[in-house]
VOVEX-116941 format. One record per residue: residue number from 0; x, y, z of N, C-alpha, C in turn. Coordinates in steps of 0.02 Angstrom, whole numbers. Layout:
<pts>
PT  pos   neast  nnorth     nup  caeast  canorth    caup   ceast  cnorth     cup
PT  NUM       X       Y       Z       X        Y       Z       X       Y       Z
...
</pts>
This chain:
<pts>
PT  pos   neast  nnorth     nup  caeast  canorth    caup   ceast  cnorth     cup
PT    0     361   -1471    1575     296    -1427    1572     233   -1476    1553
PT    1     250   -1530    1519     198    -1570    1500     168   -1613    1558
PT    2     103   -1612    1569      74    -1648    1626      58   -1599    1688
PT    3      90   -1542    1685      82    -1495    1733       8   -1455    1718
PT    4     -12   -1421    1775     -73    -1382    1774     -56   -1302    1782
PT    5     -79   -1266    1741     -74    -1189    1753    -147   -1165    1754
PT    6    -161   -1133    1810    -228    -1114    1822    -271   -1186    1819
PT    7    -322   -1178    1771    -368    -1238    1765    -352   -1270    1694
PT    8    -287   -1260    1675    -269    -1291    1611    -214   -1346    1612
PT    9    -235   -1408    1594    -184    -1460    1602    -150   -1469    1533
PT   10     -85   -1462    1539     -37    -1456    1480     -38   -1533    1458
PT   11     -51   -1543    1384     -56    -1609    1356       7   -1623    1317
PT   12      22   -1580    1279      79    -1592    1227     110   -1519    1204
PT   13     172   -1524    1171     200    -1464    1151     190   -1458    1083
PT   14     168   -1396    1053     154    -1387     980     215   -1353     952
PT   15     250   -1305     985     299    -1270     949     335   -1220     996
PT   16     390   -1189     974     422    -1146    1025     451   -1087     977
PT   17     442   -1023    1009     470     -964     974     511    -928    1012
PT   18     524    -862     993     574     -818    1025     547    -804    1101
PT   19     480    -798    1110     458     -779    1176     445    -832    1219
PT   20     437    -895    1190     417     -950    1241     388   -1004    1193
PT   21     361   -1054    1229     335    -1115    1203     263   -1112    1197
PT   22     234   -1155    1149     158    -1159    1146     133   -1232    1152
PT   23      91   -1242    1194      67    -1312    1215      -6   -1321    1201
PT   24     -21   -1382    1190     -89    -1403    1184    -112   -1419    1252
PT   25    -172   -1393    1269    -191    -1397    1342    -262   -1416    1341
PT   26    -288   -1438    1399    -350    -1452    1415    -386   -1411    1465
PT   27    -441   -1374    1446    -479    -1331    1491    -517   -1372    1537
PT   28    -496   -1385    1598    -533    -1430    1640    -604   -1402    1660
PT   29    -614   -1343    1651    -687    -1312    1673    -730   -1315    1612
PT   30    -708   -1294    1554    -755    -1295    1501    -746   -1354    1456
PT   31    -698   -1397    1466    -692    -1461    1441    -683   -1445    1359
PT   32    -633   -1406    1344    -613    -1399    1275    -530   -1394    1265
PT   33    -506   -1409    1212    -436    -1402    1200    -421   -1327    1182
PT   34    -363   -1305    1206    -345    -1234    1188    -268   -1241    1179
PT   35    -245   -1183    1155    -169    -1176    1139    -147   -1127    1204
PT   36     -99   -1152    1235     -71    -1120    1295       2   -1096    1285
PT   37       8   -1028    1282      79     -994    1267     108    -975    1337
PT   38     162   -1006    1354     198     -986    1415     254    -950    1396
PT   39     265    -887    1425     316     -846    1402     381    -871    1444
PT   40     429    -876    1407     490     -903    1440     526    -853    1489
PT   41     547    -878    1548     585     -841    1595     658    -816    1563
PT   42     678    -852    1515     743     -834    1485     731    -766    1434
PT   43     665    -749    1422     655     -695    1379     679    -628    1423
PT   44     692    -628    1481     722     -578    1511     669    -518    1524
PT   45     604    -536    1541     551     -485    1549     560    -460    1622
PT   46     565    -399    1628     557     -365    1698     482    -361    1729
PT   47     471    -338    1786     401     -328    1808     362    -283    1762
PT   48     392    -222    1746     354     -179    1706     340    -202    1633
PT   49     388    -234    1606     373     -262    1537     322    -324    1547
PT   50     321    -361    1597     274     -415    1604     207    -388    1603
PT   51     195    -333    1645     130     -299    1649     105    -272    1591
PT   52     153    -248    1547     143     -219    1480     116    -265    1439
PT   53     149    -327    1441     134     -392    1395      59    -413    1414
PT   54      49    -413    1480     -22     -434    1502     -75    -387    1474
PT   55     -63    -318    1478    -107     -273    1454    -125    -280    1390
PT   56     -73    -290    1351     -77     -290    1276    -121    -355    1257
PT   57    -102    -410    1291    -141     -467    1281    -214    -469    1297
PT   58    -225    -427    1357    -296     -425    1373    -336    -374    1325
PT   59    -293    -323    1299    -324     -281    1247    -344    -322    1180
PT   60    -299    -363    1166    -307     -409    1104    -357    -461    1110
PT   61    -376    -476    1177    -430     -529    1187    -495    -503    1177
PT   62    -499    -435    1172    -569     -408    1148    -586    -408    1072
PT   63    -534    -433    1035    -544     -434     967    -580    -501     951
PT   64    -642    -492     914    -680     -548     896    -693    -542     820
PT   65    -656    -591     786    -662     -590     711    -641    -662     692
PT   66    -678    -683     636    -663     -746     613    -591    -762     589
PT   67    -555    -711     566    -484     -719     545    -428    -705     596
PT   68    -456    -694     659    -409     -682     722    -411    -733     766
PT   69    -360    -766     789    -356     -815     835    -380    -784     905
PT   70    -428    -813     937    -457     -774     992    -412    -793    1054
PT   71    -400    -745    1096    -367     -750    1163    -421    -756    1211
PT   72    -422    -816    1244    -472     -827    1300    -453    -807    1366
PT   73    -394    -803    1385    -371     -783    1455    -297    -766    1450
PT   74    -276    -724    1493    -207     -706    1508    -202    -709    1590
PT   75    -142    -734    1609    -134     -740    1680     -58    -746    1701
PT   76     -48    -758    1759      15     -768    1790      13    -813    1846
PT   77      52    -861    1850      50     -910    1907     117    -931    1921
PT   78     140    -923    1982     207     -942    2011     265    -913    1966
PT   79     251    -849    1948     297     -802    1913     299    -821    1837
PT   80     253    -864    1811     257     -880    1740     197    -846    1711
PT   81     206    -812    1658     149     -776    1613     128    -833    1565
PT   82      67    -835    1556      36     -873    1511     -28    -843    1470
PT   83     -33    -857    1414     -84     -839    1373    -121    -895    1341
PT   84    -190    -896    1355    -235     -952    1330    -267    -929    1265
PT   85    -257    -968    1218    -289     -943    1148    -321   -1000    1118
PT   86    -366    -982    1072    -402    -1038    1031    -349   -1085     996
PT   87    -373   -1145    1002    -323    -1194     970    -355   -1199     891
PT   88    -303   -1177     850    -321    -1181     773    -285   -1233     747
PT   89    -320   -1284     711    -303    -1339     674    -288   -1317     610
PT   90    -230   -1329     588    -209    -1313     516    -138   -1306     506
PT   91    -118   -1278     452     -43    -1267     432     -29   -1198     423
PT   92      40   -1180     442      56    -1120     442      61   -1096     362
PT   93      55   -1031     349      56    -1003     293     128   -1015     263
PT   94     168   -1011     309     243    -1018     283     256   -1091     258
PT   95     221   -1146     288     237    -1214     263     205   -1219     202
PT   96     142   -1188     195     102    -1202     132     144   -1166      71
PT   97     180   -1112      85     214    -1065      28     266   -1116       5
PT   98     307   -1147      40     361    -1191      16     411   -1153     -20
PT   99     450   -1173     -73     494    -1136    -106     468   -1104    -176
PT  100     411   -1122    -192     381    -1100    -262     327   -1048    -255
PT  101     308   -1039    -192     252     -993    -187     176   -1034    -192
PT  102     133    -991    -190      59    -1011    -198      34    -990    -264
PT  103     -17   -1032    -290     -64    -1002    -346     -88    -939    -329
PT  104     -95    -898    -380    -120     -829    -374    -186    -823    -339
PT  105    -233    -872    -359    -296     -870    -329    -303    -880    -251
PT  106    -245    -919    -231    -234     -938    -157    -205    -872    -121
PT  107    -163    -842    -154    -129     -779    -126    -182    -726    -119
PT  108    -226    -715    -165    -285     -664    -159    -326    -692    -101
PT  109    -347    -753    -107    -405     -767     -56    -368    -761      18
PT  110    -307    -781      28    -278     -774     100    -263    -704     109
PT  111    -239    -668      65    -226     -598      74    -285    -556      89
PT  112    -343    -570      64    -402     -532      88    -422    -547     154
PT  113    -409    -606     184    -423     -618     243    -376    -588     294
PT  114    -316    -594     280    -268     -564     323    -277    -487     330
PT  115    -291    -455     272    -306     -380     272    -368    -372     317
PT  116    -416    -411     313    -481     -404     348    -465    -408     418
PT  117    -422    -456     445    -403     -455     514    -368    -395     537
PT  118    -323    -374     493    -279     -312     514    -331    -258     520
PT  119    -376    -252     472    -429     -196     481    -460    -195     540
PT  120    -482    -255     562    -521     -255     629    -476    -234     687
PT  121    -417    -258     692    -380     -240     740    -352    -166     745
PT  122    -345    -145     689    -318      -69     683    -379     -29     702
PT  123    -446     -48     687    -504       -6     710    -508     -12     780
PT  124    -480     -64     817    -482      -61     889    -415     -30     917
PT  125    -376       2     880    -315       28     904    -259     -24     919
PT  126    -259     -75     890    -211     -135     907    -166    -145     846
PT  127     -97    -140     859     -47     -147     800     -26    -225     811
PT  128     -13    -254     760      10     -322     769      85    -326     789
PT  129     126    -291     754     197     -282     754     242    -339     739
PT  130     209    -398     718     252     -458     705     219    -501     659
PT  131     178    -470     612     147     -506     557     201    -534     514
PT  132     194    -607     502     238     -641     471     200    -705     443
PT  133     228    -744     391     184     -793     370     183    -851     418
PT  134     236    -858     464     230     -909     517     183    -889     567
PT  135     155    -834     571     104     -818     618      34    -819     582
PT  136      23    -848     527     -31     -855     491     -52    -928     483
PT  137    -104    -954     503    -127    -1021     498    -187   -1025     456
PT  138    -187   -1071     418    -238    -1091     360    -272   -1155     383
PT  139    -336   -1158     399    -378    -1219     416    -382   -1259     357
PT  140    -396   -1320     365    -410    -1368     312    -471   -1335     261
PT  141    -522   -1299     298    -566    -1266     254    -553   -1206     210
PT  142    -486   -1185     232    -468    -1120     190    -474   -1056     235
PT  143    -491   -1064     289    -501    -1003     338    -433    -988     365
PT  144    -419    -923     353    -357     -897     382    -368    -866     457
PT  145    -321    -887     500    -320     -861     566    -251    -835     577
PT  146    -244    -767     597    -188     -729     611    -172    -735     693
PT  147    -116    -750     707     -94     -768     774     -57    -708     810
PT  148     -65    -703     871     -15     -667     912     -21    -588     903
PT  149     -86    -565     896     -98     -498     895     -82    -460     957
PT  150     -35    -406     946     -12     -363    1008      24    -401    1048
PT  151      57    -456    1030     100     -489    1079     174    -482    1065
PT  152     194    -439    1017     264     -440     991     311    -394    1031
PT  153     287    -354    1073     324     -303    1106     368    -342    1166
PT  154     425    -331    1163     478     -368    1216     535    -328    1230
PT  155     567    -349    1282     637     -315    1289     686    -368    1292
PT  156     746    -350    1261     806     -400    1267     868    -363    1247
PT  157     918    -392    1253     982     -360    1234    1010    -380    1161
PT  158     984    -431    1132    1008     -455    1072     982    -412    1011
PT  159    1032    -388     971    1015     -355     910    1043    -395     848
PT  160     998    -411     796    1023     -446     746    1056    -512     758
PT  161    1023    -546     802    1047     -615     817    1042    -665     763
PT  162     998    -652     716     990     -696     654     946    -671     613
PT  163     951    -679     550     902     -652     496     834    -654     508
PT  164     814    -705     539     732     -713     547     721    -714     623
PT  165     759    -696     664     743     -694     742     717    -629     756
PT  166     667    -620     809     644     -566     829     700    -530     874
PT  167     699    -466     874     754     -424     911     723    -365     933
PT  168     754    -330     982     737     -269    1005     789    -228    1031
PT  169     784    -168    1044     838     -128    1079     818    -128    1150
PT  170     872    -117    1188     856     -110    1263     836     -44    1279
PT  171     842       9    1236     820       73    1256     744      77    1245
PT  172     712      52    1189     643       60    1192     617       7    1137
PT  173     586     -46    1172     562      -94    1132     505     -87    1087
PT  174     477     -33    1105     414      -15    1062     443       7     996
PT  175     498      29     988     523       60     925     547       1     880
PT  176     579     -45     902     605      -99     858     584    -169     891
PT  177     534    -194     859     512     -262     883     485    -299     827
PT  178     489    -360     819     460     -404     763     520    -452     733
PT  179     502    -476     677     552     -523     644     581    -484     584
PT  180     651    -483     580     685     -435     543     660    -428     465
PT  181     647    -478     426     637     -475     356     564    -443     349
PT  182     524    -434     406     458     -412     397     455    -340     424
PT  183     509    -314     452     503     -248     489     513    -190     437
PT  184     468    -141     448     462      -84     403     523     -38     409
PT  185     547      -4     357     608       44     356     602      92     415
PT  186     540     125     425     537      177     482     543     147     552
PT  187     533      86     559     540       51     628     618      44     633
PT  188     647      20     587     723       13     587     756      83     597
PT  189     723     135     581     752      203     585     736     226     658
PT  190     701     190     694     686      214     757     624     257     770
PT  191     587     256     713     530      300     718     464     276     752
PT  192     464     209     768     410      176     799     361     149     745
PT  193     319      96     770     273       63     719     206      94     729
PT  194     165      97     671      99      109     676      57      65     624
PT  195      -3      81     607     -44       31     564      -7      26     495
PT  196      36      74     475      60       60     408     126      16     408
PT  197     155       5     470     205      -45     478     178    -110     470
PT  198     116    -123     490      81     -184     488      59    -194     403
PT  199      50    -142     374      36     -145     303     100    -166     261
PT  200     158    -140     286     217     -154     253     225    -236     254
PT  201     217    -257     321     231     -330     341     178    -375     292
PT  202     117    -346     281      77     -378     247      97    -383     167
PT  203     129    -328     146     161     -332      81     220    -381      74
PT  204     255    -392     129     313     -443     131     281    -509     131
PT  205     224    -517     167     191     -585     161     159    -601      94
PT  206     130    -550      60     104     -559      -5     161    -577     -62
PT  207     211    -544     -51     274     -555     -91     290    -627     -83
PT  208     302    -649     -19     326     -716      -1     281    -768     -28
PT  209     217    -757     -15     169     -810     -42     170    -813    -112
PT  210     173    -759    -152     166     -760    -220     237    -789    -256
PT  211     297    -776    -225     358     -800    -253     392    -855    -225
PT  212     380    -866    -160     410     -915    -117     472    -890     -90
PT  213     486    -832     -97     547     -799     -61     535    -735     -35
PT  214     579    -706      14     568     -644      39     588    -589      -6
PT  215     558    -536      -5     584     -479     -46     643    -445     -27
PT  216     664    -455      28     733     -426      52     769    -476      86
PT  217     826    -495      65     869     -545      94     939    -531     103
PT  218     973    -564     146    1042     -557     151    1072    -612     200
PT  219    1141    -612     202    1172     -668     240    1167    -653     318
PT  220    1168    -583     332    1168     -567     403    1109    -517     417
PT  221    1098    -510     473    1043     -457     491    1056    -386     464
PT  222    1122    -370     468    1142     -305     441    1123    -302     367
PT  223    1136    -352     328    1133     -357     258    1051    -341     247
PT  224    1014    -384     285     938     -378     269     915    -312     285
PT  225     938    -280     343     909     -220     357     925    -166     306
PT  226     990    -170     281    1012     -122     235     970    -131     169
PT  227     949    -197     154     916     -204      95     840    -177      97
PT  228     816    -185     162     745     -158     181     748     -84     172
PT  229     802     -48     195     800       24     191     815      54     123
PT  230     857      17      79     884       51      20     864      17     -41
PT  231     850     -52     -50     841      -91    -109     772     -95    -124
PT  232     750    -100    -192     689     -121    -219     686    -199    -223
PT  233     623    -225    -214     617     -299    -221     624    -316    -289
PT  234     642    -372    -307     644     -403    -381     571    -401    -405
PT  235     563    -380    -467     495     -371    -495     462    -446    -505
PT  236     400    -457    -489     370     -523    -508     324    -508    -570
PT  237     341    -547    -619     307     -556    -677     258    -601    -684
PT  238     233    -623    -755     185     -676    -753     200    -740    -723
PT  239     152    -778    -693      85     -769    -696      58    -723    -645
PT  240      91    -678    -610      70     -631    -560      36    -577    -599
PT  241     -29    -567    -589     -63     -508    -620     -33    -445    -594
PT  242     -38    -394    -647      -7     -334    -635     -38    -300    -576
PT  243    -109    -305    -564    -141     -279    -513    -115    -295    -445
PT  244    -100    -364    -440     -74     -392    -375      -5    -363    -365
PT  245      38    -363    -418     103     -333    -413     105    -260    -390
PT  246      54    -225    -419      46     -151    -394      31    -149    -324
PT  247     -16    -190    -299     -32     -188    -228      27    -202    -181
PT  248      65    -252    -203     126     -269    -161     178    -218    -160
PT  249     184    -178    -221     229     -129    -224     205     -72    -176
PT  250     148     -52    -173     124        0    -137     127     -19     -59
PT  251     118     -73     -48     124      -99      25     200     -92      48
PT  252     241    -104      -5     321      -99      14     352     -38      -8
PT  253     303      18      -6     342       86     -14     385      99      40
PT  254     442     129      30     487      142      88     457     197     135
PT  255     423     247     116     393      297     152     324     273     176
PT  256     307     280     235     232      256     255     179     297     221
PT  257     194     360     205     139      402     175     126     375     101
PT  258     168     344      72     156      316       6     125     248      10
PT  259     116     216      63      84      156      64       4     163      69
PT  260     -29     108      71    -105      112      91    -103     132     159
PT  261    -153     178     174    -151      206     241    -199     163     287
PT  262    -240     115     259    -282       75     302    -279       9     277
PT  263    -287     -41     319    -296     -113     288    -349    -126     248
PT  264    -406     -88     266    -467      -94     223    -456     -69     157
PT  265    -410     -26     140    -395      -15      71    -352     -73      37
PT  266    -308    -103      66    -282     -164      38    -332    -218      24
PT  267    -376    -226      68    -424     -282      63    -469    -262      -5
PT  268    -488    -202     -10    -532     -181     -74    -491    -193    -129
PT  269    -426    -168    -133    -387     -180    -194    -376    -258    -210
PT  270    -366    -301    -159    -354     -371    -170    -417    -397    -197
PT  271    -475    -372    -173    -542     -403    -192    -551    -383    -266
PT  272    -536    -320    -286    -545     -300    -349    -505    -342    -398
PT  273    -444    -362    -375    -396     -402    -426    -427    -474    -430
PT  274    -456    -491    -369    -480     -555    -360    -543    -571    -406
PT  275    -582    -514    -415    -639     -524    -459    -618    -520    -537
PT  276    -571    -482    -554    -552     -475    -613    -495    -518    -641
PT  277    -471    -564    -603    -410     -608    -621    -439    -672    -656
PT  278    -406    -684    -708    -428     -744    -744    -364    -787    -741
PT  279    -375    -848    -711    -316     -896    -701    -313    -934    -771
PT  280    -256    -930    -805    -244     -971    -864    -190   -1026    -855
PT  281    -212   -1090    -878    -155    -1135    -873    -115   -1144    -933
PT  282    -128   -1094    -987     -90    -1101   -1041     -19   -1082   -1034
PT  283      29   -1099   -1069     104    -1078   -1051     106   -1012   -1085
PT  284     160    -971   -1055     164     -903   -1075     186    -905   -1149
PT  285     173    -847   -1183     191     -845   -1257     267    -840   -1261
PT  286     288    -858   -1326     360     -848   -1329     373    -774   -1343
PT  287     420    -751   -1295     437     -681   -1293     506    -662   -1319
PT  288     531    -716   -1364     598     -703   -1391     596    -649   -1443
PT  289     653    -620   -1462     658     -570   -1515     652    -495   -1482
PT  290     632    -447   -1518     631     -384   -1501     574    -375   -1452
PT  291     585    -329   -1398     537     -320   -1350     508    -243   -1364
PT  292     447    -240   -1356     409     -173   -1371     382    -136   -1312
PT  293     384     -81   -1302     356      -43   -1241     296       5   -1267
PT  294     242     -15   -1241     185       23   -1271     150      64   -1217
PT  295     141     120   -1220     102      165   -1171      29     160   -1182
PT  296       0     158   -1132     -78      157   -1130    -104     216   -1161
PT  297    -167     216   -1191    -194      267   -1226    -210     324   -1176
PT  298    -183     383   -1191    -204      448   -1155    -249     494   -1202
PT  299    -303     504   -1173    -350      552   -1210    -319     624   -1222
PT  300    -310     646   -1281    -272      712   -1288    -327     768   -1299
PT  301    -310     832   -1288    -346      886   -1301    -308     932   -1344
PT  302    -343     971   -1389    -305     1012   -1432    -319    1089   -1401
PT  303    -257    1112   -1384    -259     1188   -1358    -250    1238   -1411
PT  304    -289    1288   -1408    -286     1341   -1456    -271    1408   -1422
PT  305    -253    1456   -1450    -242     1523   -1419    -305    1554   -1392
PT  306    -302    1580   -1333    -359     1604   -1301    -402    1553   -1252
PT  307    -379    1492   -1260    -414     1438   -1215    -398    1449   -1142
PT  308    -445    1425   -1102    -431     1432   -1027    -419    1358   -1010
PT  309    -363    1347    -975    -340     1281    -951    -341    1279    -873
PT  310    -365    1216    -849    -369     1205    -781    -331    1134    -769
PT  311    -266    1146    -733    -222     1084    -724    -248    1051    -650
PT  312    -264     986    -656    -284      959    -598    -239     898    -581
PT  313    -203     902    -527    -164      845    -505    -199     808    -454
PT  314    -201     736    -458    -239      687    -416    -181     633    -389
PT  315    -206     597    -350    -166      539    -323    -165     486    -374
PT  316    -203     495    -439    -204      437    -493    -171     463    -552
PT  317    -145     532    -551    -120      556    -614    -141     628    -619
PT  318    -126     653    -680    -147      726    -696    -192     729    -754
PT  319    -235     782    -756    -280      793    -800    -285     872    -822
PT  320    -302     883    -883    -299      949    -908    -374     960    -928
PT  321    -405    1009    -909    -465     1033    -932    -475    1100    -972
PT  322    -492    1099   -1032    -492     1150   -1070    -563    1182   -1082
PT  323    -568    1254   -1087    -631     1278   -1112    -615    1342   -1143
PT  324    -664    1375   -1174    -661     1435   -1211    -673    1499   -1158
PT  325    -679    1553   -1184    -678     1612   -1148    -748    1612   -1102
PT  326    -797    1579   -1125    -860     1577   -1090    -859    1527   -1031
PT  327    -818    1475   -1040    -804     1424    -991    -875    1388    -973
PT  328    -916    1379   -1022    -980     1349   -1012    -972    1261   -1021
PT  329    -922    1246   -1049    -905     1178   -1060    -840    1166   -1061
PT  330    -815    1105   -1022    -746     1094   -1019    -739    1022   -1052
PT  331    -678    1019   -1080    -651      960   -1112    -598     930   -1070
PT  332    -597     871   -1060    -549      839   -1014    -491     796   -1050
PT  333    -433     810   -1041    -377      769   -1068    -341     730   -1014
PT  334    -314     673   -1025    -283      635    -981    -306     560    -980
PT  335    -284     520    -927    -242      542    -874    -169     540    -895
PT  336    -129     593    -875     -53      593    -884     -25     570    -814
PT  337      30     536    -826      69      506    -767      20     458    -728
PT  338     -24     416    -763     -67      378    -731     -36     329    -674
PT  339     -69     334    -618     -39      290    -556       9     325    -515
PT  340      26     388    -536      72      432    -490      26     479    -454
PT  341      50     499    -397      27      558    -364      55     620    -382
PT  342      20     670    -405      44      733    -434      40     789    -385
PT  343      98     812    -360      99      861    -312     113     939    -338
PT  344     138     936    -398     148     1004    -430     138     995    -500
PT  345     109    1037    -531      95     1036    -607     101    1110    -642
PT  346     127    1106    -706     134     1168    -734     126    1157    -815
PT  347      95    1207    -841      87     1208    -926     144    1252    -948
PT  348     166    1219   -1010     224     1251   -1039     208    1262   -1118
PT  349     209    1327   -1130     190     1329   -1203     251    1372   -1242
PT  350     306    1362   -1215     371     1396   -1246     378    1369   -1316
PT  351     402    1405   -1362     423     1388   -1431     364    1356   -1461
PT  352     304    1377   -1450     246     1352   -1483     227    1280   -1475
PT  353     258    1248   -1413     245     1182   -1398     194    1185   -1339
PT  354     162    1130   -1330     104     1133   -1280     124    1066   -1230
PT  355     162    1079   -1174     178     1023   -1132     153    1038   -1057
PT  356     149     971   -1029     133      976    -954     204     945    -924
PT  357     220     985    -870     273      966    -825     241     951    -753
PT  358     260     900    -725     233      881    -659     286     850    -614
PT  359     282     866    -548     317      825    -502     273     769    -468
PT  360     302     712    -491     256      650    -476     300     614    -419
PT  361     249     575    -382     282      530    -332     245     461    -331
PT  362     286     405    -327     256      339    -330     307     299    -281
PT  363     295     233    -295     335      183    -260     416     191    -275
PT  364     418     215    -336     500      219    -362     528     290    -338
PT  365     492     334    -307     514      398    -285     482     458    -322
PT  366     513     514    -309     485      581    -342     521     590    -407
PT  367     487     603    -461     513      610    -525     487     677    -556
PT  368     530     707    -599     504      759    -642     480     730    -708
PT  369     421     744    -730     394      707    -788     369     760    -842
PT  370     375     742    -902     349      786    -953     302     746    -999
PT  371     245     780   -1027     194      746   -1066     223     726   -1129
PT  372     277     740   -1146     303      724   -1216     323     646   -1209
PT  373     322     619   -1151     341      548   -1140     284     501   -1154
PT  374     224     533   -1168     163      489   -1179     144     486   -1253
PT  375     112     431   -1265      82      415   -1337     136     395   -1378
PT  376     189     359   -1357     244      336   -1393     247     254   -1390
PT  377     275     233   -1447     286      159   -1451     351     153   -1482
PT  378     399     110   -1449     467       98   -1483     486      34   -1467
PT  379     541      16   -1500     572      -53   -1486     634     -44   -1449
PT  380     648     -89   -1396     695      -86   -1349     751    -144   -1356
PT  381     815    -131   -1345     857     -192   -1347     837    -239   -1288
PT  382     863    -296   -1288     852     -353   -1243     866    -322   -1171
PT  383     917    -283   -1167     934     -259   -1100     931    -185   -1101
PT  384     902    -153   -1063     899      -76   -1062     931     -46    -996
PT  385     969       0    -995     994       21    -927     949      75    -900
PT  386     883      65    -905     835      111    -874     783      68    -839
PT  387     748     104    -793     693       71    -760     633     107    -768
PT  388     575      86    -782     506      123    -795     470     106    -728
PT  389     437     160    -704     392      148    -651     332      96    -677
PT  390     313      50    -643     271        2    -668     194      15    -653
PT  391     184      79    -619     120       97    -608      92     158    -648
PT  392     125     173    -692     112      232    -728      65     215    -795
PT  393      39     165    -799      -1      150    -855      35     122    -910
PT  394      95      97    -904     141       73    -951     141       4    -954
PT  395     139     -32   -1014     148     -102   -1022     215    -120   -1042
PT  396     249    -147    -993     324     -160   -1005     337    -240   -1015
PT  397     383    -251   -1061     392     -327   -1081     473    -332   -1075
PT  398     487    -368   -1019     561     -393   -1012     619    -328   -1024
PT  399     600    -278    -995     647     -222    -997     692    -227    -931
</pts>
């Protein structure tokens, strides 16, 4: 291929090779600029219908104009070979920058904001990436993030689970299962198809990988990886990862799409909020030997008396109790209870002279029946406890 001419592009050197084909450095003989030329391999097994679909998706992606998206200049076909001409991005892949130890928190936040910004622009234009991963993100020497291969992940092939990190598809419907296995969302593995929230799952995987240097769901085979994605929870990330960043990653990696962020712009805003509030400390972590203590954050209580009127309010951030007298001219607010949980059902319980709130709450960890008796308590735990507390309920947990 080197030395050949496709259209008016003279192939200079090979940059790399992936599942769909090879990427070359080429010279645009008309505009006199260097570009990246992606040639789709004939061994990919694309039929005429799939080839046309790929070209249509690439043309749609070429309409994206954003500083964090690698621009597609041209798509075409010559002598039966599909090629895509893209902006030549000088830099290193995010995967190579991550290494084995992960990146500093400030870098994760800076890159994460830019990736979310790129996804937001694509989603606004109705384009789903389908194959977002750290290898598809390039960081320039100036720290600018460029997301590659928007809308190019759909393909047809016969191989399923050929390797833990290889793209795969079913021969029945390539739109349902496409991408790189460790980054594929559970609903896609279930055959439900991909949407914007599938990209948000992949963003959560990238953020976890960038923070820790490892993937959240691993296994020796493709089936083990898919099983972990469907059923297991990722290992918790402790200090120096800020709790706010960990909460964002958790929500991106919620098993059910409805429990994730619904728009990439929401992820971007959340990351920016953590970015503003994060203080990076070079001091070593304090000695946490000895007994570990669990402390619930403060909940503002209200005192309920006979004859009071109560209004129970469930929100996506917790539950609140509004109390007033018979005139209902002024309301006192108590809460938040079950902070960080979406509350779908709530009831007040005054049996045996007690005043309790019961709620059905939903979070990253699933649906739970919770009681207000859980709140306002401090106790000492053994070094190991056979219980797991939701980390987004306003609770400070130390080595449980």
